C-alpha positions as CSV (number, residue, x, y, z in Angstrom):
1,M,-18.2,44.6,0.7
2,E,-21.5,43.0,1.3
3,T,-21.9,39.3,1.9
4,Y,-23.6,38.5,-1.5
5,S,-20.9,40.2,-3.5
6,F,-18.1,38.4,-1.5
7,L,-19.7,35.0,-2.0
8,R,-20.4,35.7,-5.6
9,H,-16.7,36.6,-6.2
10,M,-15.5,33.5,-4.4
11,A,-17.9,31.3,-6.4
12,D,-16.8,32.8,-9.7
13,S,-13.1,32.5,-9.1
14,W,-11.8,30.3,-6.3
15,F,-14.5,27.7,-6.3
16,L,-14.2,27.3,-10.1
17,L,-10.5,26.8,-9.7
18,A,-11.0,24.3,-6.9
19,M,-13.5,22.3,-8.9
20,T,-11.2,22.3,-12.0
21,L,-8.3,21.1,-9.9
22,G,-10.4,18.4,-8.2
23,F,-11.7,17.2,-11.6
24,L,-8.1,17.0,-13.0
25,G,-6.9,15.2,-9.8
26,L,-9.7,12.6,-10.1
27,C,-8.8,12.0,-13.8
28,V,-5.2,11.5,-13.0
29,W,-6.0,9.2,-10.1
30,A,-8.4,7.1,-12.2
31,F,-6.0,6.7,-15.1
32,R,-2.7,6.3,-13.2
33,P,-0.6,3.3,-14.3
34,G,-0.8,1.5,-11.0
35,S,-4.6,1.2,-11.1
36,R,-4.9,-1.3,-14.0
37,K,-5.1,-4.3,-11.6
38,A,-7.8,-2.7,-9.5
39,H,-9.9,-1.8,-12.6
40,E,-9.5,-5.3,-14.1
41,D,-10.5,-6.8,-10.7
42,V,-13.6,-4.7,-10.5
43,A,-14.5,-5.3,-14.2
44,N,-14.4,-9.1,-13.7
45,S,-16.0,-9.2,-10.2
46,I,-19.4,-10.1,-11.7
47,F,-18.0,-13.4,-13.0
48,R,-16.5,-14.4,-9.6
49,N,-19.3,-16.7,-8.5
50,D,-20.0,-18.1,-12.0
51,D,-20.6,-21.9,-11.8
52,R,-19.6,-22.9,-15.3
53,P,-15.9,-23.2,-16.3
54,A,-14.3,-20.2,-18.0
55,D,-13.5,-22.2,-21.2
56,A,-17.1,-23.5,-21.6
57,T,-18.9,-22.3,-24.7
58,P,-22.6,-21.3,-24.7
59,A,-23.4,-24.6,-26.6
60,Q,-21.8,-26.7,-23.9
61,T,-23.7,-25.0,-21.1
62,R,-27.0,-25.6,-22.9
63,K,-26.4,-29.3,-23.2
64,E,-25.8,-29.5,-19.4
65,A,-29.1,-27.8,-18.5
């Protein structure tokens, strides 16, 4: 079997299977029940260094400025 045919066969069958399994594994890992805390922490990380109180309304922050 020549090299091109062998590589083409591997890409058509085994690599497709490996990519599909990798994709499904990443989906399961991202949506696993234990990752909720990590996702909430990352989602709220942009507000970590916010100077105004969390219960302040936009009208209250305009009066202070």
